[in-house]
C-alpha positions, -999 to +999 in steps of 0.1 A: +309+071+054+295+098+031+258+103+025+254+080-005+273+051+013+248+055+043+218+055+020+231+024+004+238+007+038+203+018+049+187+001+017+206-030+020+195-033+058+159-030+046+163-056+018+179-079+046+147-074+066+164-054+093+137-028+096+148-012+129+183-011+119+174+003+084+153+031+099+180+042+121+204+040+091+181+061+069+180+088+098+220+088+096+219+092+058+193+120+061+214+138+087+244+132+064+225+151+036+214+121+015+186+129-010+156+138+015+129+125-010+143+090-013+155+090+025+121+100+038+102+076+015+125+047+024+125+053+063+087+056+059+085+021+043+107+008+073+083+025+098+054+006+080+072-026+084+078-018+120+040-011+122+046+026+133+020+044+110+026+078+128+064+079+120+056+065+086+030+093+079+054+119+090+079+105+066+057+103+037+043+138+044+081+150+043+087+130+010+056+147-005+070+181+005+102+172-013+084+157-045+046+163-045+044+147-080+056+111-066+027+087-070+046+064-045+047+088-017+008+092-019+004+055-021+025+046+009+008+075+027-025+058+019-011+023+032-001+041+065-038+056+067-050+020+061-029+008+091-046+033+112-080+025+097-084+060+085-100+049+052-110+084+043-076+097+042-063+066+026-088+070-002-077+105-007-041+097-009-047+066-033-066+089-056-038+115-058-014+086-063-039+074-092-040+108-106-003+109-109-001+075-123-035+062-137-023+027-142-011+020-107-031-011-100-021-019-065-033+019-056-066+013-075-070-020-057-061-003-023-086+026-029-113+000-037-106-020-005-106+013+014-141+021+000-154-013+008-142-010+044-164+021+046-194+001+031-193+020-002-196-010-024-204+007-056-170+026-056-152-004-045-165-026-071-155+000-098-119-001-086-118-038-078-131-048-113-103-025-129-078-048-114-091-083-115-083-089-151-045-082-143-049-101-109-059-131-129-030-129-151-004-122-125-017-136-091+017-139-078+025-102-083-007-093-066+001-119-038+034-101-031+018-068-025+014-049+007+002-069+038-021-043+050-041-042+018-046-079+022-055-078+058-081-051+049-095-073+021-098-102+042-122-081+063-141-069+032-143-106+021-157-117+055-183-089+051-193-099+015-189-137+017-225-147+015-237-150-023-264-128-014-240-100-008-222-103-042-247-081-059-240-055-033-205-054-044-213-057-081-187-085-083-193-116-102-187-151-086-157-151-107-142-119-097-149-130-060-130-162-066-102-143-082-099-122-050-102-153-029-073-169-049-053-138-044-057-139-007-048-177-005-018-174-026-003-150-002-010-173+027+008-199+009+038-178+000 
């Protein structure tokens, strides 16, 4: 197979949920000369699904070297940092992603979650409040977003679940309920 066929095969394996096989196929595609940016980015996503944050980060760093204006590469780098619970690095990556694509709502939300995990509730509130109107309009779209963001948001919600903590996050009860609906929608799906 040529490089493009190998890349397509790897992508199909990923779509089928065969994450280990897709990572291996992306490696073959890379070795055959497939587009390094797409291949590193895609293999990094496979590694995220395999819960291998170190390999994912290495691939996202390589993808950034190939295309340092890609908001997706920075976003996924932030996700890998979240997996490691390195929220400072995650915030930096999400911020760069947002600089490149200011309307990247899931990156804004993920950055807010990262701020909240560090106890920076003012910064967290600003980011989360930017996305809750869209979240209310398209709850399923947000419910389908990345699992690690959801996992970390659950931790935030457990930290701020008491009504006395809402003011600390500067989120109204309506905003908190939207977040809870998002978390519950993902559970049901």
